[in-house]
N, C-alpha and C positions, 0 to 999 in steps of 0.2 A: 504494500500500500504506500503510495507516494505521500510525502509530507506536504501540507499546504505551504505554498511559497510566500515568504515575506520579503518585501523589498526594503533594503537598508541603503540610505544615502550616505556616502562618504564625502566629506569636504576635502578637497585636495589642498594640502598645505604646501607652501613654497619649500622647495628642497634646500637644505643646508647640510654641511658635513655632520653637524651635531645631531640634527633630527633624523638623518638617514643612517647614522652609525649602527643601529641594531640590525640593519638589513644589508649593509655593504658600505660602499664609498661613493662620494661624488667627486668627480675629477674635473677641475677647471683648468683653463690654459695656464701654462707656465712659460717662462723664458727659455729659449733654445740654449742648450748647453748647461742647464741647471743639473746638478748631480741627482742621481736617484735618491728618493727619500719617501717619507710617509705620505706626502701629498700625491704620490704616483700610485697608480692602480697596483694593488698587492694581489697578483694573479696566482691561481692554482690551475695549471693546465698540463700537469705532468702525467696524467693518467691516459694519455692518448695523443692524437695528432690535433693540434689547434686548427680551428677553422675560423677564418675572418672573411665575412661576406656582407653584401648589401642586400637587404630584403625590402621590398616595396609593399606597403600596406595601404588599403583604402577602405573608407566607410566602415570603420570599426565600431562605431557607437560608443557608449560609455558604460554599458552594463556587463557584468560577468557573473557566472555561476560556477566557474572552476578556477582553481589556482594550481600552479605547477612548481616543482622544485627539481634541482639537479644536485645530486649528492657527491659527484666526482669532480666537479670543476666550478670555477667562478664563471660568470657570464657578464660581458660588457655590452651595453646598448647605448647608442647615441643617434640623434636625428641629424640628417644632412640638411643643408640649406638654412640652418639657424632656426628651424621651426620648433616651437614649444610642444610638449606632450605630457602625458600623465601615466602613472603606473600605480597599480595596487600591489601591496606587499604585506607579508607577515613574517615575523622573525624565524630563523632556522631553529631546529630543535630535533630531539630524538623521537618525538611523537609521530605517529603515522599520518596525522592530519593536523592542520593548523586550528587554533582556536579562532572562530570567526570574530570574536571581540578584539583580537589583536591585529586585525587587518587595518591598514592605513593606506591613504592615497597621497601621492605627491605630484606637484606640478613641477616639471623639469624644463628649464629654459633651453634654448637651442645652442647655448655657448658652453655646454658641459656634457659629460656622459656619466652613466652610473655603472658601477661594478657591483653585481649582486654577490653577496657572500655565499659560499658553498651551503646549500640547503635552504636558502631563502625562498619562501613561497612567493610567487609573483603572478600577476595577471596584467596583461598589456603587451605592448604599448597601446594607449588610447589617445585620441586627439580629435580636435574639431576641424582641422584642415581636411580637404577632400582626399589627399594622398600625401604620405610622407615615406621617404626612403630612410631606413635605419641601417647603421652598421652594427654588426653583431659578431662578437668574439666569444667562442665557446669551443668545445671539442667537435671533431668531425662526426662523431656518432652520438652526440648528446641527445638528439631528438629520437634516437632509436634505443639506446641502452641505458640512458640516464634521465628519463623523463617520467617523473612520478606526479600524477594528477589527483587532486581531491575534488570531487564533485560536491560543491557546497550545497546545491539544491537538493541532491539526493541524501546527503549525510546530515544536513542541518535544516533543510527547508528554507534556505536563504539565497537571495540574489542581491548583488551590490550594484549601485549606480554611483559613478564618480561625478560629483558636482564641483565644477571649477569656478571659483570666484564668487 
């Protein structure tokens, strides 16, 4: 028997390194030649062949019923052309599914990218533009061998809608 579905609105908060720290990192531009340090993406890509590609998404809407995590690698996402976008996230952990009360939404400007920590639950990218191309850094087989999805509608009877602004 299916649970009745309840819609929860998430207000997207502006992303900052501090507010996003439980989920990963925010990487802003730095000067060329700066030495590697804590402001750089701290990557974990040693469990396979890294894959860096551009994915084009369109008409995504702002609602989600599932969240996904990757347990073997970090993932980096950033929009091309300086377009802003949104992401739903829940902190990583040992549990088989996230706590829906822990899900947050972030507004990400086009001048930075995010690195999701290993195991961070995520939904998105979402956006109001008709189309955005994103660069994506993960492992070559992430979406085949390291793709764990929790269906929030089936497990908890919830759907989320990101409200921006």
